N, C-alpha and C positions, 0 to 999 in steps of 0.2 A: 587536639589543635584541628582546629577547621582548613581544610582543603582549602587554598585560597583563589582556585583558579575556578571554585563552584559558586554559583549564588542560590539560595535556594529558589525553589520554582514555587511561587506562591500564584491563586489565581490572579492578583496583579500584576505580575511578570508577563503570563501567558499572556494577556490581553495586550501587554504594552509590546510584545515581540509580534502580534497577531494584527495592531493596530498599523505597526510600523513595515509590515510586507510589502510584497506587491500586489497579491491576489487576498483582499478583504474579505469577510465574511459577507457572502449575500444573502439574500430571502432563501435562497432553494439551499441553500447548505446550513441556513439556522434552523429552518423549519423539519428539515433530515435530521441532526443533534436533537431539534424538541422529539421528534418523533421516534428518535432512535433513545432516548431516555421515557419513553414512558413506558418504554421494553418493561425497566425494573434493573434490576441488579446485572442482567447482560448488558447493559449497555456500557458495560465498563469496557469492552473490545471494542470500542468504536473507538480509529484516534483522534486525535486531538485537532483543533484547527492549526497551530504551528506545524506539528506535523505532513496536516494537504499540505502548508504553503511547501515545505521543504519537497513533497511527493512531486507539485507541480513543477517545481525549480529543477529537480534534477531530473525530471521527465524529458524538459526542455533542454536541458543540457547535453543532453545524451544526444537527443534531436530524434526522439524514439518515432517510429515511425509502425513498431510494433511491440506492444507489452502487455505485460503477461499478471495477472492481481492469482494470489490463491490464497483466499479466504475473504470473499465480497463481502458480510456479514448485510450493513443495512444501504451500503453504497458512496460513504463518503470520501472514502481515500479513490475506489476510481472515479470518483468524480473532478477531484483534483487530477488523479492520471490522466484521464484522456482531456482536461483543460489546456493539458502540458502539451501533447502529442504536435507532431509535425502536421503538416499539410496533408489530410487523407489517413494519416494514420489512425490504430486502431486499438484496442484493447481487446484482450480476452479473460475474463475473469471467469472462475473457478470457487464454484461452493457444493455444498448439497441441503441449502437448506432455503426454500420455496417460501417459505412464511416472512423472513427476512429480507431475502430477494427482491421481494414484494414492494419494498418501500423504495430499495434500490432505483428499481425498474420504471416507479415513479418519481421518480426524483431525476434519474437520467434524462426520462422524456421530458421535464416541466422545462430541465436546462439545457435543453435540444441537444444532448448530444447520445441520446439513444442511438442511432445509427452510428455510431464512431464503437459503442461497448456491445463485442458480441458475448452472452451470461452461456456458459455451458455448468448444467445441475449435475454432476455426477464427481464423484474422489478427483481433486488436482490430478493426482499419480495417472490413473488412465486419461486426463483429458489433454498431459501434456506429452505423455506416450502417443498417444494418436496425432500430434503434430507430424506437418510431414517431416521429412530426417532433417533434412539441410535449414531449416525455418531457420534465419535468423530474428530473434528477440533480441531489442534493444535495450529491454529494461524488463525486471521483473522482481515486482512485490510479495512479498512473502510472508504473511501475516495471518496465519493460520495454525493447529495441530501442530505445537512446538517439536513434538517429539518425530514426526514426518518430516522434518526437513530436510534433514540427510538425502528422504526418497524426492524428496521434488528437487534438491542442489542436481542428483547425479541417478537419477532413475526413480537416534535415539536423542535424546536432548538436548541443548543448546549449546552445550561443551562441547559435546563430539562435534556438532554441524562446526562451529567455530573451530577445533582442533582441522577440520575435512577443507573448510574452506580454508584456512591459515597456510596451509599444506598445496596448496591444488596450486601448481604452476601457469596455469591456465588463466590466471585473475588476479590482478591488485586488490588488496584490501584493507578497507580501516576498518573497527569497532568501535560507536559512541558510546559512551556512557551515559546515554538520551534515551529519553520513554522509558520502554520495556527493555531497551536495548535494541543498539541500530545496527548492524552489518553491513556495510556498501562494500560491494567488491565489481570490479571491472575488468571486462574481457581484455586478455593481453592483446 
């Protein structure tokens, strides 16, 4: 018996969802998606436009002034987060790949957002550890190195990450079985 709460996620459904969202896919996002797809199988790491709209909305809901992204890849998600930042907000992007993030840098400049985005090419754990001690991060999007999630959360695999988040009384949490899994946590 099929789960009656679920719809089959088809290309038509994704198109419908995106077409009815507040942030349509503009030329910058469409061109970036095409450039990323030209990279071949690795392009599957890019988030979809529906996820991008969700990131923009979550960033706005959080009224984020400082956001962190772990795993920038070619920059689709960072564009969406940067577009949702509060006035004067900034996004710190953590990645280790100069080749892929070169595509991101071009897209950020084309979108007029490069002044809001600070790309740091280094392991994310090092970048995060180097932030000043009481830095208030309003939104964090962690989409890289799945086994390293626990390191990003506090200083192995997703089950251990989700167990740790669920047991952490500093946050409220909801896990959605959407995309490739989505854990949303809000600082209490």
